[in-house]
N, C-alpha and C positions, 0 to 999 in steps of 0.2 A: 700358820707360822710362815714367815717369809725367809727365803734363803738370803743369808747375809753376804752378798757378793761384795759389799763395800769394804769389808776388812782387808781386801786384797788391793786396795787402791795404791799403796806404795809401789807394788810390782807393776801395776798398770801404768804408772808414770814412766817407768823404764821402757815398757813396751811402746808407749806413746812417743817417747823420745825417738825410738827407732823409726816409728811411723812417720814422724816429721822429717827426719833425715831422708827417708824414702821418698816423701812427697816433694821435698824442696831440692833434692840433689846433694852432691858431695861438696859443693863449693863453700858451704857455710860452716867453716871450721869451728865457730863458737858453739855449734850444736854438738860437737863431739866430746865435750867435757862430760866425764862419767858422773852420774848423779851420786851424791854422797849417801853412803849407807845402803846402797843397792848392789845386788850382784851384777857383775858385768854379763852381757848377753851370752858370751862364749861359755860362761860357767853356769848358765841358767838351766838349759834343757837337759837335766840330768836324771830327775826322779819323778815319781808319780806325783809328789807334792808340787813340784815345779809345774807339771802339766795342769794340775788342778787349779793352781793359782792363775795360770794363763787363761784358762776357761772362765774362771770367775771374773777376771779382769775384762774379758770379752763381754760378759753380761753386764758388768758394772758400767761400762761405757755407754750402754744403751740409754741410761737416764741422764746423760751429760747434756750440757746446754745446746750443743749443735744437733742433738738427736731428739730432744723434746721441748726445746725452747723457741726462741724467736724465729730461727731459720725454718724449721719444719712448719711452724705456724703460718709463716708468710707464704711459703710455697704450696702447702697442702690445704690450708683452711681459708685464707683470705680470698682466693678466687671463687669460692664455693657458691656465692650468691645468698648464703644464709647468715652472713656475719657483717658487722661493722668493725672498724678498727678498735673502737673502745678507748679507754683511758681518757685523757683530756684532749681537746682538739689539736693542740700543738705538739703533743707527745708522739714521737716515732711516726711522723707523717709519711715516711717512706712506705709504711704498710698500705697506704691508700693506692700506691702504684700497683700493688698486687690485686687489689679489689677491682681497679679500673683497667687492668691489663695494659698499663703504660710503663711497666717495669723494663729497665734496660739491662744489658749484660754487665754493667759495672756496679749494680746494686749489691751491697755487701752481704745480704742474707742469702743470695744465691750461692756465693762462694762459701759461706759457712755451711750451707746445706750439703754442697758437693764435698767439701773437705771432711765434714763429720762422717758422711757415709763411707768415704774411702779410708778414713782412719779406722772405722769399725771393720771394714773389709780386711784391712791389713792385720788387725788383731786376729781375725778368723784365719787368714792365710798363714800367720805364724803358727797357730795351733796345728793346722793341717800339714804344713811342711815339716814340722818338728816332731809332733806326737807320733806320727806314723812309724818312725824309726826307733822310738823309745821302747824300753823293755819293762813292761809291767802288765798287769792283768789285761788279757786280750779284750774281754767284754767292756771293761771300763775305757780302754784306749779307743775302741771302735765307737763307743758312745760319745766320748769327747769330740771325735772327728765329726760325727753326725750332728752334734749340737752346733759345731762351727759351720757346717754346711747350711744348716737351717738359718742361722743368723746372717750368713753371707747372702743367702738367697733373699732374705727379708730386705737387706740393704740394696741389692741390685734391683729388686722390684720397685722400691721407692725411687731409685735413680731412673729406671727405664720409663716409668710412668711420667716422671717430671721432665726428662730431657730427650727421650727416645734412645737411640744408640749411644752408648758411652764406652770408654775404655774398659775392657774386660780383663781384670787381673785375677787369675786363679792361682798364682804362686808368687812368692817373694821374688823380686828381680835378682837375677844371678850375675848380671854384668851391666855395664853402663848403657849398652844398647837396649836394655829392657826397661829403663826408667821412663822413657818418653815413647808412648805408644799411641796409635790413633784410635778413633772411635770404632767400636765394633757395631755391626748392624743390630737394629732392634730385635730382629728375629733370632739372631745368634745369642743375644743377651737372654732373651726369654728361654731359649733352649738350654742355656747353662743354668738358669734358675730352676727349670724343671728337673734337670739331672740332679742338682744338689738336693732338691726336696724329695725326689724319688729315692735317692741313696739314703737320705736321713730317715725317711719313713720306714725303710726296711730294717733299721737298726734301733731306733729310739724306743724306749718302753712306753707302755700305755699310761702308766702312773709312776709316781715316785713316793718315797717315804717323806715324812715331814721335813727332814733336813734338806731335801733337794727340791722342795716345791718351788716352782718358778722356772725350772729348767725346761727346755723344749721337749715335748712328748711326740709320740707317733701321731696322735690326733692333731697336734699343732702343725706338723709337717704336711699331713694330708689336707688339712683345712687351707693352709696357705697355698698348697699346690692347686686346690680347687679354685681358689680366688684368682691365682695367676691364669689358670685355664679359662676362667670366665672372661678375663680381659682379652684372651686370644680367641674367644668364641668357640672353644672346643667343648661343645655342649654335652656330648656323650661322656667325655672325661669328667666334666664337672658333676654330672649326674652320678656316675659310678663312684667317684671319690666321696661325695657328700653322703651317698647311701652307705658307704663303708664306715664313715664316722658315726652316722645315725645308728647303724646296726651294732656298733661296738657297745653302745649303752653307757658310755663313760660320762656323758654330758646331758644336762637337762636345763630347760629354761628356769631361771631364778624367778620365783613367783612375784616379787615386787620390783618393778622396773627401776624406780628411783633409788631404792635401797641397795640395789645391786652395785651401784657405783660408790658406795660408802666404804671407808677404810675397813670397817669391821667385817665386810662381806667380800673382801678381795680374795681371789683364787677360789671363788665359789663354784657351784655346780655348773654354771653357764660359762665359766672362764676356760678358754682353751690356751691362750697365751697372754700374759701381762708382763710389762716391764716392771720389775720389782723396785720399789722405792721405799726407803726407810730412814728415819732419823737415827743417827748414831750419836748418843750423848758424848760430848767432848771431842767430836771429830766432825766439824762442820764441812771440811773438804769432802768427806765421804757422804755427807747428807745433802748433796748438791742438786737434787732434782728440783727444778723450778717450774715444772709443768703446771702445778696448781697455783703457784705464786703469780705467774704472769697473767693468769686469767681470774684471779680472786677479786673479791669486792674491795675496791680501793677506798671506800668511804668508811670502812670499819676502823675503830680505834681500840687497841693498837692495830696497825695495818696488817692485813693478811694477803694483800694482792695489789696488782698494778692495773687491773681492770681492762686488759686487752682481750680481743677475740670474742666479742659479745654477740649474742643472737640478735637478729634484726626482726622487724615486724613481719616481713615476708615469711620468715620461717614460722613465726607464731601462727600466722594465718593458715599455714599448711595443715595444721592439726585439726581433726574433726572434733565435734562435741564429745566430751567425756573421755577422750584419749589420755590415759595416765602418763603417756610419754611426754606430754607437754610440760607438766610440772616436774617430770624427771629430767628434762632437758634444759629448761629455762628457769633461772632464778630471778624473780622480779624484785626490783627495788621496792621496799615497803612491806614485803611479805614476811611471814614467820615460817622458818623451815621446820620440817618434821623433828629436827633435833632441838628446836626451841630458840634458834637464833633469830633475832629481830633484825631484818636487813634494813639499813638506813634508807630513807627516801633519797631519790636521786637529786643531786644538786644541779644547778643550771649547766655545768660543763662536764658532768660525769654520766656514765651509762645509766639507763633505766632498767637494764637486765644484764645477767651474767650467765656463764656456762655452768649449769647445775651439775653436769657430769664431772667437773673438776672440783666441786665444792668440798671443802673440809670444814667441819664445825669450827667456828671462829676461835673458841678458847683453845682447842687442840692445836689449831694451826699456829696460833701466836705463841703457845707455850713450848712447842716442840723444838723450834729452832728460830732464833731471832733473825738470822741471816736468810734462811730459806723457809719461811712459814708455809706449812702445808706439804713439806717435803716427804711425808709419809704416803702420799697419795700415789698408788700404782697407776700406770697408764694401760688401759685396756686396748689390746691389739686385735685379738681374735675372740669372738663369742659364738656360742652355739646358735643364737638367733641368725647369725650370718650363714651358718651351715644350712639352716632351714630355708632361708630366702634364696640362697644359691641353688639349692635343690629345687625350689619352686620355679625359679627362672629357667633352669635347665630342663626340667620336666615339661614346662610349657613349650619351650623351643622344640622339644622332641615329640610334641603332640600328646603327651601323657597328662591330660587336663586334671584327672582325678587326683594324681599324686601332687601336682602343682597346687591345687586347692587345699589339700590336706596339710602340706608344709606351710603354706601361707597362712592358713587359718589358725595354726598353732601359735604363731607369733601374734596374730591379732587377738586371740583369746587372752593372752597375758596382758595386752594393752588395754583391754576393757576393765581390768581390775574387778571390783565387786559390783559394777553396774551392768546388769545383763542387757540393757538397752543401748549401750555404747559399743562402738567399733564392731558392728555386726559381721558375721561370716560373709565371705565373698562367694558368690555362686556363678559369676561370669564364666562362660565357656568359650567365648570367641578368643582366639589366640592373640590377635593384635590388641584387643581391649584388655585382656588379662595381663599382657606384657606391661602395659602402662600402669596397671594397678600394682603389680609387683615392684616396678621401679619406684612408684610413689611410696610403697611400704618401706623400701630400703631408705628412702629419703627421711621418713619419720623415725625409723628405728635407729639409724646411725648418724643422725644430725649431730653436729659438733664433734664428730669422731674423725674428721679429717679425710673422709673418703668421697664426699659429695662431688667435688670438682672432677675427679677422675672418673666417677660414675657417669657424669654427664658427657664427658669426652668419649668414653667407650660406647655409650648409647647413641652417639651421633646427634645429641640434642644441645650441645654446649652453646652453639650460636643462637639457637632459639631461646634458650633460657637466660643466657648470660649476655646476649647482644646489647641490651640496654646498659650494661656495665662497661661496655667497650670491647667485648670479645670479638675478634676477627677470625673467621674461618680460614683455615690454611696457615695460620700463624700461631694463634694462642692455645692450640691444643698442647703445645710444648712450651716450656720455659726457655729463655736464652741460656746457652752455655756460658758460664762465667768468663768474662773477658780476661780475668787474671789467669785462668787456666789455659786459655788460648795463647796468652803472652808467654807463660812459662813453657809451653810446648813449642815455642818459636813458630807458631802457625800450623803445627801438625794437626791440632784439633780444629775442626770446622764448626762454623756457627749454624744454628738452626735457621730455616727460612724466615725471612721477614724482619730479622733483628740486625 
């Protein structure tokens, strides 16, 4: 059962209006018109129900266009080396600028990505600044605040990986001098992320009842903290955190890799955190996740997708014989899916393959919502396989080869499926060689999940792997700061090197 965060969308509109005023300043008087039928903000933060609505609005915004649509796809997936733009050759050609590292600071998806993350951060800050002083059950109030810290940390992690140091807003602005602030150093942003996640992990529960499935858990906070620590190369911390998640016994690898990504298996044993997406009959505004739609097969009739962000042949070639993750990652034109969908053959100007991880059975996708086909598909953010592979990488860096091999081979065992001759166990004990094997395993396991580019950067291999696409060392590790944000700051925000 999914948590229905979407029923709180009307309140979210109010909170978003406040966030837009916050982002654009006080000079836009037309923004100050009170939304019809909504509480004024001064009358809102009064009750436990108000706090609950604000928390649900915070979760609901996670599946919005700027959080799971074109902007994050452009910034987080297009540069990975694993994908082509997709769709038809002339459609959204600006995506090629991200693939070939020719994007400039004025490209619109950059600004959408930046704005979406800060709108979400503002929703979190509203919860944190108001709920702390409200009078209702202490445990629930503390949990709400911990959930807000988790989501805020998630957003800042996305921002710092993409841009490096960014403005660090941990409270709502209290005066005009707090609206326009400079970039905070990358290290300080990481420190703030770590603090939020440490605080959250100390409060959040291990599990929830069925009504609250989808809310952040202790395991989610610990796992994200381990991932953040991996990017900082804090290997002992990564090792200790992942061991804590493993020892808790709350998560297990789902036995079938491909089926793990289907709607019927959302929030399964492997899931640590997913963005909850759901079709709400009669409420298309609430059912607005387009994560599956932008990547779905564009040749199906009735249409279920736009065909963007498609796997390329280089990714296909990376998989070894018998690795079940290939068919769980790549949906080939002309094949028949396990659900019985016959995928149309590719036409001359449309893709030959699609992202299988975003696939929704065609009849379900088309029937659920004509405006947003496939809107029921959750977005997987943290999985137990990630815990095992982070544990393997940290153990190897710390010289614990036996633990590294144990965690690594658990993931490989699932990948071989029912073929005992496929994806054999790794026995390599040389630290440098094993590191490359673990990195390759991450590539195969999380392909099309929007992490590959950032992995290559943190591994120091981006120039080697992505150089043929146009990657330039010393520049393309980071995206340009959106020029619109620099202009709005009157030059207080500084641009990244090389742009």
